[in-house]
N, C-alpha and C positions, 0 to 999 in steps of 0.2 A: 503494499500499498504506498501512498504517496502524497501525502497533502501537504505538500509544501507550500507554504505563505498562510497555513489557516491559523494561523494565530494572532495574524492583524488582518481577519474578515470583518470588514464593515468600516473597515480604514481606521485612521486617526489622527489628530490637531498635530501639525508639525508645533515642533518643542515643547510639547506638552510633557508630564513627570513621567507618562507610558512610554513614550519615545526617548527618551532617555534612556526608562532602564533597558529598552530593548538594545539598546548598543551594548550595553555590557552582560545583557543575559546570555548563557551559555546553558541550553539544555542539557542535562546531564546524562541523557540517552541517545542525541543525536545533534549533533552543534548546527546541524542547518535547518532544525525544526523549530526556530525561532521560538516565542511565547507561548507555544502549544499548550495547553496543562496536561497536567499530570497528577495521579492520587499520592496523597499523603502516606496514607498509611503503606509502610514498608510488602505487606504482604499483598496488596493491593498490583503494585508494580510487578514484583516476582511474578505474580499469577498472569500479568498481562502480558508480561516477556515469554515466561512458559506457552502463553497461546498462542503468539506471534512463532513462537519455534515449530509449534505442531504447524498452523496455517501454512508456514513455509517448505514443512515437510509433506504436508498433504497435496500442495499445490507447485511443484517445481517448476510451473511456467515461471515463477516469481522468481527465481534466481535464474533460468534462464536470458529470461528477457531485461530483468534490472539488478542485475548482482550484488555487488557488497552496497551501494548507494540503496537497491531496495530494502536489503534486511535492515538498516539503520532505521529507513523512514517505515518500516513494520514495528518496530520497538517503538518507535516515540506515537506512532498512529495506535498502537495496540493502548498504549498507557492512555493514551485523550480518551479511546471509547471506551474507558475502565472508570471516567470520571461522569458519565452520561446519567446513570442510573442517579447520583445526585437531585438533577432535574426534573420537572413536571412532565409528565407523557406526553405532552404538544411540542415544546420545546427538545425533547432525545427523538421523537418523529421529525421534525423538521431537520435538525444536524444531520441525522443517519440520511436522510433522501438528500440534503445539499452534498453531501458526502460522498454519497454512491454516484452524482452525477459528474463530482470533481473526479473519480478515481475512473470511472468508464468511460471520460471524454480523454483520459490517460491510458488507456489500454487495459484494465481491470475493471472485467461487466461485475455488476452488483450483486450478481451470484457470490462472488469471492467475500463482497461485504458480509452478506448474507451468511455463508457459511463461519465466516472468522467470529461475527458477535455469537452463534452458536458454543463455537470452541472457547471462547472467552467468559461467557455466561458460566458455562461449565471450570473452567479452571478457576474463577472469581470464586464461585460457589464454595468449591472445596478449599479454596484457602482462607475464607471470612464466612463459614458456615449462618454466623446469626444474620446475615446481611444478605441473605436468600432470596428473599423478599425483595428488596430493591434489585439485585440482578434480573432479576424475572424481566423486569424490563427489556435486557438486551434481549430474551428470546422474541418480546412481543415486538419490537422492531425486525427482528430478523425473520418473521413470520409476517411483518409487514410488507417487504422487500419482495417474497414471496409470493404472495399475494397478487402484486400488482405485476410479478413478471409473469406469473401464469393467467393472469385477467388478458395481460396482451397478447400473450402466446402461449395458448393452452398444452400441457403437460403429454395431454395423449396426440398433440400435432408436434408439439418440437421434441421430445425424447426421441423418437424411429427416425429423426434427421439427424441429432446429435450422434447417435449411437451406431449408425450406418458411415458414421466419417472412418473408422478405420482399415477395413475394407477396402473402403476408395479410394484411401491414401497407401495400400501397401503397405498395412500396418498388422502387429498383432493385435489381439482384442485385450489387449491390458486396460488398467484402471485410465494411469497417463494419457494414450492415445485417447479412450472416449471422451475423457476430461477436456481435452481439445478440442472434439465435437460440441461438448457443453460449453465452452467459454462463447464457441463461435453461434451458438443457436443464441446463449443469451445476450451476446450484444445486441442482436436484432430487436431483443423483449426493449433491449433497453432504449436501442435506436427509436422505436415505437413511443416510449415513455418522453421523449422528447430532448434527448441527449443527441445532439447533433453529428460526434465524432467518435459515438460509439462503437459503431463498426471500422470507419476507415484505423482507428486507432490499432485496431486489432489484423487492418488487413496489411498495415507499413510491417507487422512482424510476421506474421502469417502467411501471408503472399510474397515476401522475398526470396528472389530464386537464389538472392545467395547465400542464402541460409539454410532453403529447404528442397528439396529436390522437386521434378514438375511433377508429378504423381501425386506429392502430398499437397503443392500450391495449388494445382487444380482441385482437390479435393476440397479443400476448404474454401475455395472460389465458389463452386456447386455447393457447398452445405450453405452458405452462406444467402445465396440467390434459391435456394430450397426453402430456407428458412423464412425469406423475406415473401415468399408465396402460400405460405404456411397460414 
């Protein structure tokens, strides 16, 4: 995940006390993350970092495309998301939907944020069980993203398209290969949700002939075309 600039959302007055603080602040988890908030409870920070590692392992695409910079932003983004349960449900929903748009337009379909919210919710609940009721808000937010995605591209239409990708690309039917198909289909759902760069940002990577062989590129292009027509 990469929410570069998120800490300054909404702007700030020049010469303000906040601006002065930002010139000296160095985020403990990611020097590039600016003023992005993070929990004060060490247990929550540790849980957020564990969740980030799990998500990176579950989705190798992060590492393949974004490398070490992606790892750094996963750490700071995950810590930021761990602070959301402190807010009202409407605020959480608004922040998650905004973040989903930012990430999708940068090549990370909202399906990935949906998955990470669930991983994070589980890790936080294990680490701080007395706050499990607060952390439920993360699962609710993930459910909201899923409902929007499935409402725009129903599961019965999108899943067969995604799962046909490995054979079309000449790949073994592995979780990684199927996951690529699901990313491509999820990007089309995000496009329908009004995220204009959701598909082009994935195409820039998966349709690159310098990175992938012709059959893979053709299968990725066909998957997007079929999903757009579903």
